[in-house]
MDAnalysis code that builds the backbone (N, CA, C; Angstrom):
import MDAnalysis as mda
import numpy as np

u = mda.Universe.empty(243, n_residues=81, atom_resindex=np.repeat(np.arange(81), 3), trajectory=True)
u.add_TopologyAttr("name", ["N", "CA", "C"] * 81)
u.add_TopologyAttr("resid", np.arange(1, 82))
u.add_TopologyAttr("resname", ["MET", "LYS", "GLY", "LEU", "PRO", "THR", "ARG", "CYS", "ILE", "ASP", "PRO", "VAL", "MET", "LYS", "CYS", "CYS", "GLN", "ASP", "CYS", "THR", "TRP", "GLY", "TYR", "CYS", "GLU", "TYR", "GLY", "ASP", "ASP", "VAL", "GLU", "CYS", "SER", "ALA", "ASP", "LEU", "ALA", "GLY", "CYS", "CYS", "PHE", "GLU", "SER", "GLY", "CYS", "THR", "LEU", "GLY", "PHE", "ASP", "LYS", "GLY", "ARG", "PRO", "GLU", "ASP", "GLU", "PRO", "THR", "ASP", "GLU", "GLU", "LEU", "GLN", "GLU", "PHE", "GLU", "LYS", "GLU", "PHE", "GLU", "ALA", "ILE", "GLU", "ARG", "ARG", "MET", "LYS", "LYS", "CYS", "GLN"])
u.atoms.positions = np.array([
    [140.120, 59.728, 132.876],
    [141.567, 59.422, 133.616],
    [142.298, 60.868, 133.779],
    [142.870, 60.900, 134.602],
    [143.705, 62.255, 134.991],
    [144.886, 62.167, 134.070],
    [145.105, 63.393, 133.327],
    [146.581, 63.291, 132.846],
    [146.497, 62.870, 131.324],
    [145.250, 62.031, 130.661],
    [145.253, 61.725, 129.185],
    [144.888, 62.889, 128.722],
    [145.260, 63.039, 127.369],
    [145.114, 63.977, 126.198],
    [143.512, 63.724, 126.138],
    [143.278, 64.742, 125.513],
    [141.372, 65.304, 124.930],
    [141.587, 64.875, 123.189],
    [142.612, 64.953, 122.846],
    [142.944, 64.659, 121.145],
    [144.093, 64.139, 120.947],
    [144.793, 63.973, 119.845],
    [145.825, 63.394, 119.388],
    [146.856, 64.363, 119.379],
    [147.904, 63.805, 120.188],
    [148.866, 64.547, 120.317],
    [150.013, 64.827, 118.856],
    [149.297, 64.344, 117.869],
    [150.436, 64.742, 116.427],
    [149.268, 64.374, 115.505],
    [148.421, 65.565, 115.401],
    [147.382, 65.618, 114.475],
    [147.880, 65.296, 113.002],
    [148.779, 66.052, 112.489],
    [149.481, 65.830, 111.237],
    [149.945, 64.879, 110.674],
    [150.776, 64.278, 111.608],
    [151.468, 62.747, 111.060],
    [150.706, 61.640, 111.545],
    [149.988, 61.814, 112.447],
    [149.325, 60.634, 113.277],
    [150.431, 59.430, 113.537],
    [151.095, 59.679, 113.804],
    [152.168, 58.651, 114.096],
    [152.062, 57.523, 115.413],
    [151.285, 56.889, 115.241],
    [150.774, 56.190, 116.610],
    [151.848, 55.203, 116.932],
    [152.625, 54.995, 116.306],
    [153.705, 53.665, 116.802],
    [154.446, 54.627, 117.438],
    [154.559, 55.511, 117.566],
    [155.969, 56.243, 118.328],
    [155.283, 56.830, 119.386],
    [153.841, 56.983, 119.823],
    [153.156, 57.715, 120.471],
    [153.019, 56.791, 122.184],
    [152.909, 57.153, 122.959],
    [152.651, 56.727, 124.369],
    [151.792, 55.721, 124.225],
    [150.784, 56.428, 123.987],
    [149.002, 56.093, 123.757],
    [148.971, 55.259, 122.441],
    [149.985, 54.817, 121.729],
    [149.839, 54.144, 120.453],
    [150.186, 52.240, 120.343],
    [149.933, 51.884, 119.688],
    [150.205, 50.534, 119.636],
    [150.500, 49.769, 118.411],
    [151.243, 48.861, 118.184],
    [151.474, 48.166, 117.207],
    [151.078, 46.755, 117.116],
    [150.740, 46.258, 116.076],
    [150.663, 44.703, 116.020],
    [151.194, 44.165, 114.879],
    [151.921, 43.182, 115.224],
    [152.866, 42.622, 114.126],
    [151.961, 40.950, 113.521],
    [152.321, 40.802, 112.243],
    [151.841, 39.326, 111.801],
    [152.322, 38.350, 112.432],
    [151.972, 37.018, 112.066],
    [152.445, 36.185, 112.842],
    [153.693, 35.612, 112.121],
    [154.423, 36.260, 111.135],
    [155.649, 36.161, 110.760],
    [156.759, 36.420, 111.517],
    [156.419, 37.443, 112.476],
    [157.488, 38.047, 112.939],
    [157.520, 37.284, 114.964],
    [158.540, 36.728, 114.807],
    [158.819, 36.184, 116.095],
    [159.977, 36.670, 116.745],
    [160.810, 37.104, 116.221],
    [161.483, 38.004, 117.173],
    [161.891, 39.205, 116.575],
    [162.979, 39.921, 117.208],
    [163.383, 41.547, 116.718],
    [164.131, 41.514, 115.486],
    [164.517, 40.599, 115.162],
    [165.469, 40.313, 114.001],
    [164.602, 40.363, 112.575],
    [162.941, 39.801, 112.978],
    [162.298, 39.781, 111.783],
    [161.296, 41.168, 111.578],
    [161.850, 42.253, 112.184],
    [161.082, 43.491, 112.259],
    [161.383, 44.169, 110.921],
    [162.736, 43.977, 110.631],
    [163.475, 44.553, 109.514],
    [162.453, 44.218, 108.049],
    [161.618, 45.369, 107.751],
    [160.782, 45.460, 106.280],
    [159.821, 44.648, 106.820],
    [159.165, 44.460, 107.991],
    [157.785, 43.807, 108.140],
    [156.716, 44.821, 107.862],
    [155.699, 44.431, 107.835],
    [154.356, 45.463, 107.928],
    [153.666, 44.917, 109.118],
    [153.176, 46.384, 109.630],
    [152.148, 46.496, 110.811],
    [151.238, 47.028, 110.904],
    [150.206, 46.667, 111.780],
    [149.339, 47.455, 111.831],
    [149.307, 48.471, 113.547],
    [149.211, 49.658, 113.050],
    [149.216, 50.540, 114.322],
    [147.809, 51.156, 114.264],
    [147.772, 51.888, 115.991],
    [146.629, 52.422, 115.971],
    [146.694, 53.211, 117.550],
    [145.552, 53.871, 118.022],
    [145.472, 54.631, 119.516],
    [145.075, 53.981, 120.121],
    [145.335, 53.682, 121.493],
    [144.210, 53.039, 122.675],
    [143.366, 53.913, 122.981],
    [143.497, 54.970, 122.825],
    [142.407, 56.166, 123.463],
    [141.496, 56.393, 122.000],
    [141.649, 55.880, 120.827],
    [140.545, 55.955, 119.769],
    [140.592, 57.172, 119.129],
    [141.755, 58.057, 119.099],
    [142.180, 59.032, 118.603],
    [142.475, 59.065, 117.035],
    [142.391, 57.303, 116.492],
    [142.554, 57.265, 114.894],
    [141.443, 56.754, 114.261],
    [140.614, 57.633, 114.917],
    [138.785, 56.705, 113.935],
    [138.684, 58.105, 113.255],
    [139.076, 58.976, 113.323],
    [138.612, 59.731, 112.284],
    [137.987, 61.066, 112.845],
    [137.747, 61.299, 113.912],
    [137.153, 62.189, 114.758],
    [137.721, 63.526, 114.697],
    [136.668, 64.455, 114.203],
    [136.857, 65.875, 113.720],
    [137.784, 66.567, 114.174],
    [137.594, 66.522, 115.633],
    [138.489, 66.832, 116.582],
    [140.140, 66.621, 117.035],
    [140.566, 65.807, 115.895],
    [141.629, 65.129, 115.728],
    [142.198, 65.108, 114.619],
    [141.222, 66.342, 113.786],
    [142.209, 66.267, 112.505],
    [142.864, 67.979, 112.771],
    [144.128, 68.217, 111.912],
    [144.974, 69.284, 112.408],
    [144.350, 70.398, 111.843],
    [144.646, 71.506, 112.785],
    [143.968, 72.978, 112.638],
    [144.861, 73.650, 111.369],
    [144.681, 74.194, 110.709],
    [145.364, 75.280, 109.603],
    [146.599, 75.616, 110.192],
    [146.515, 76.221, 111.642],
    [147.962, 76.569, 112.462],
    [148.507, 75.320, 112.450],
    [148.388, 74.016, 112.723],
    [148.689, 72.851, 112.752],
    [149.788, 72.662, 111.533],
    [148.867, 72.513, 110.660],
    [149.215, 72.199, 108.862],
    [150.392, 73.210, 108.738],
    [150.456, 74.666, 108.925],
    [151.108, 75.372, 108.670],
    [152.644, 75.299, 109.374],
    [152.723, 74.919, 110.716],
    [153.609, 74.867, 111.399],
    [154.428, 73.708, 110.740],
    [153.865, 72.697, 110.740],
    [154.065, 71.431, 110.060],
    [154.950, 71.653, 108.401],
    [154.215, 72.605, 107.723],
    [155.055, 72.795, 106.348],
    [155.915, 73.751, 106.672],
    [156.379, 74.710, 107.562],
    [157.500, 75.508, 107.851],
    [158.578, 74.426, 108.225],
    [158.328, 74.051, 108.983],
    [159.556, 72.974, 109.629],
    [160.042, 72.256, 108.442],
    [158.706, 71.645, 107.769],
    [159.528, 70.236, 106.685],
    [160.279, 71.208, 105.772],
    [159.663, 72.595, 105.221],
    [160.705, 73.237, 104.454],
    [162.266, 73.778, 104.782],
    [161.978, 73.830, 106.079],
    [163.412, 74.033, 106.786],
    [164.063, 73.075, 106.741],
    [163.609, 71.531, 107.385],
    [164.358, 70.214, 106.709],
    [164.783, 70.115, 105.534],
    [164.043, 70.355, 104.338],
    [164.630, 70.166, 103.129],
    [165.800, 70.866, 102.660],
    [165.426, 72.440, 103.130],
    [166.692, 73.462, 102.936],
    [167.978, 72.957, 103.381],
    [167.690, 72.502, 104.859],
    [169.390, 71.958, 105.570],
    [169.799, 70.512, 104.821],
    [169.110, 69.695, 104.158],
    [169.238, 68.823, 103.622],
    [169.715, 68.982, 102.126],
    [169.273, 70.064, 101.526],
    [170.116, 70.653, 100.267],
    [171.427, 71.153, 100.358],
    [171.527, 71.581, 101.539],
    [173.045, 71.913, 101.758],
    [173.993, 71.119, 102.167],
    [173.456, 69.712, 102.421],
    [174.169, 68.509, 102.863],
    [174.621, 68.114, 101.532],
    [174.208, 68.449, 100.290],
    [174.402, 67.531, 99.303],
    [175.559, 68.024, 98.294],
])
């Protein structure tokens, strides 16, 4: 299909539930939005990028970029305390 990614677009965090191609499956105890607070759910990728394929693993460059951004956030949070 045209326009689909060929690998995970978030290889470091793999936050499928926030991705356009991700999904969430809720348990039978979730009947309405009020039930979502504190509930557990399964999430995954509709394109299969959450199955442990080597090409979906983060590169060293992606990991370094993530670390850099995370450290910057930590520094900003420390200033707010």
